[in-house]
N, C-alpha and C positions, 0 to 999 in steps of 0.2 A: 492575694489570690495566687494559688499554686497551679501551674499549667504543666502537663506532662507530655502532651502530644503536639505536633505541628498544627494539626487541625484546630485544636483548642486555642493555640496561640494566634493563629490567623483569624479565628472568629473573634477573639478578644480585641485584637488590633482593629479589625474591621468595625467593631462597635464603637471604638474610640474615634476612629476617623469620621464616622457619621456625625460625631459631635464637633468635628472640626479640629480635633486634637493633633498636635505635632508630637510624634512618637520618638522617644529616645531608647537606645539599647546599650546596656552595659554588659558585655560578654565577660564571664569569669569562669574559673575552674573551681570556685568555692574556696574553702578555708579563708573566709573573708577577713580583711583587716582594714585599718583606716585608709589605706591606699585605695582599695575598692570603694569604700564608702565615700571617699572624696569624689570619685567619678559619678556615683549615684547622685550626690549633691549637685554636681555640674549638670546632670541630666534634668533634675528638678528645676534648676534655674533656667534652663533653655527650652524645656519641653513641657507639654501638658500631661503626657503619660509616659511613665518610665517602665521598661521591662529589663529585669536583670536575669541573665541566663547563668545557670550553674551546670557545668558539664565537664567532667574530666575526660578530655579528648584522647582516646588511645592512639590515634594515628599520628600524633605529634611527638610520641615517645619512641626512642630507639629501643632495640632489643635488650640492651644492658642498662637502661635508664630506670627511673624510679616510679613507673606507672603504678605498680601494685602498692607501693609505699606512700604515694602522694597523699597528703592529709585530706581526709574526707570528713567534714564536720557539718553536715547538712542541717541538723537540728539547730546548732548554734548559728549557722548562717541565716536561717529563716528567722530566728529570734532577733538577730541583729537588724535585719531588714525591716522587721515589724516596728522596731523602735527608731528607724531612720526613714520614715515616710511611707513604709508599707507598700512598696512597688509590687507590680505583678512579677512573679518569679517563674521562669521557664526551666523546668528540671526534667529533661528527657533522659531516657536510658540509651545505652549504646545501640540497641535494636531499633529505636525510633530514629536515631540520626544516621545509622548505617544498616538499613534493612538487608535481609538475605539477598545476595546477588549484587550488592553495591560494588561498583568497580570503576569509579571515576575519581580523578584528583585534579587539583589546580596547582600548576607550577608557575611561579613568578621568577623570571630570570634576573641575572645580574645582581640586583639589590639583595637577593636572598643567598647569594653564593658565598660571600666571605664570612668571617667571624663565627657567629652561631651556625650558619649554614655549613661551614667547613668542619666545625667540631661535631655537629649533630646532623649528619646527612639525612635528608628527608624530612627534617623537623618542620621546615616552613611549608612544605607541601601539605603536611597535615594541618598546620595552622590555617593556611589560605583556604583549604577545602572546607574545614568546619566553619570558619568565619563567613565564607560566602553562603554556606547553607543557612547559617543563622540570619544573615541579611535577608535572604529570600524568605525564610520562614516568618520573620518578624515584620518584614516590609517597613522597617523603621526609617525615619527621616534622617536620623543622625545617630552615630555610634561613638562611644567614648572609650579611649584607651589611655593607659598611663605611659609617661615618658620612660619609666624604668626599663620597659621592654622596647627600647627605641628602634632596634632593627625590625622587630615585629611590626611596629607602627609604620615604618617605611615600606615594608612588604605589603601591608594592607592598603596603604595609600596608593601604591603602584598598581595593585590588583584592581582597585576601584576605578582608577583612571583608565587603565588599559581595557577593562571590560565594560566601561560605561555603566557602572552600578550606580543607581540613583540614590546615593546616601552621602551625607557629609561626615567627615571623620574629624573628631575633636581630640586633641591631646591634653590630658591633665598632667599637672606637675608630679614629679616623684615625691611621695610622702615619706618622711624619714623619722626614725626613732630620735629621741633627744640627743643621742651621741652621734647622729648623722647617718647611721646605717640605713640603707633603703629598706622599707618594709617589704617583706616577701613571705609568701606562704611557706617557703623552704627554710626560713630562719629558725623554725622550730626544730630542725634537724641538728642545729649547732650545739656542740658541747659547751660547757661554761667557759673553758679555755679558748675555744675557737670563737665563741661570741665576743670575747674580749679582743682577740686579734682582728676580728672582722672590721673593727672601726677604722683600721688603716685603709680600707677601700675608699670610703668617702674622703678621708684625709688626703690620700694620694691624688684624688681628682681635684681637690681644693688646691693642692700644690700646682697642678697643671693649669688650672684656671688662673691662679695668681701669676704664674710665669708668663702666660699669654697676655692677660689683661693689664697687669701692673708693671711687669718687668720687660714687656715688649719682646719676649722670646718668640721667634718665628720658625725655628727649626723643629719639625715634628720629631726628628730623632732625639733631640735634647729633651723634648717633652716626654716621650716614651721612656727614655732612660731614667729620668727623674722619678716617674711613677713606679717603674720597676725597682729602682733602688729603695724607695720608701717601702714597698711591699716586701722586698727581700729582707730588709732590716727587721721587719716584724717577726719573721720566721714562721715556719709551719704552714706555708702556703705554696701552691703551685699555680703558675699563670698559664691560662689557655691562650690569651691574647691581650695585647694592649694596642689600641689603634687610634690614630688621628685621621679623621675622614671628613669628606664633604657631607653636610647634614641632610642632603636630599638624595644623592646618588650612592652614598657610602663608599665611594672610591677613596682609597687612602691618598693622603696628600703629603708632600715633603716640606713645602713651605706654606705657612699659614698666612694667607693674604686676605681672607674674609672670614665669615662665620665657619665654625668647625664643631665637630662632636668628638669627644674622647670617650671611647668605649673600652670596657675591660670585662674579662671573665676570670674568676679566681676560684680555686678549689681549696677548701679547708677540710681535710679529712675526706669523708664521703660526700660532703656538701659542696655544691657548685653555685656561686653567686655571681650575678651580673650587675653592672651599674654603668652610668654614663653622666657626662655633663656637656651641655651646650654652651659654647663660648661665642659671643657676638662682638665683632669689632666695629667700632664707630667709624 
């Protein structure tokens, strides 16, 4: 079922609630891949009704970013979903989500400020605003997000907590290509040479994970340097950031005493990729 207006979506969800259904939401910007489909599967496992939203949100793109070039593959997306359980699909246009005169936004402090927030000013305001609108429009019980966009997940969790939004947030694991590269809609931008180089991103995170978990390295500086050295050795990449942080607050840490997250953002030519790994200490 394809829904294009908020009124249609609310009517659909209301009819399912009358049947006693638990409703799951999988927000996406389309160009679907196995990472998205893994979240749809999680929703099927935990909910009676699943809604997948497809909306390339203009407010989370900066003026020099890839909004106009972002892959839009709606026909293929709908075909994929038909063969993966055939959920309800909410496909609004920009005027539906941001009608004339729209002039509000959501700002989540602290957790949105570093890393992606510093490199992409205003990005998380756009994310938080559209996600809150989707939560209100769908009235879902639970929403599913992937670990690959870990800071986004932290921002959404903080927004839900601070604003008492009645929805559960579930994190799905990062889904990777056979060589370890995290699946991303932007991977299609990579040239053949850059695609070969990109494998160093998960490899460098694996080095960090091994240093912490097996070699008992506790210096965040040593971890960052090892990751940077591995990336630099591959050549052809620019680093936006490499961070070792608290997995809840995203405050950078100097000594790893408990669980941590290592996050990075790398540029290969015109393509920018992010990835992360969570490391748990026993």
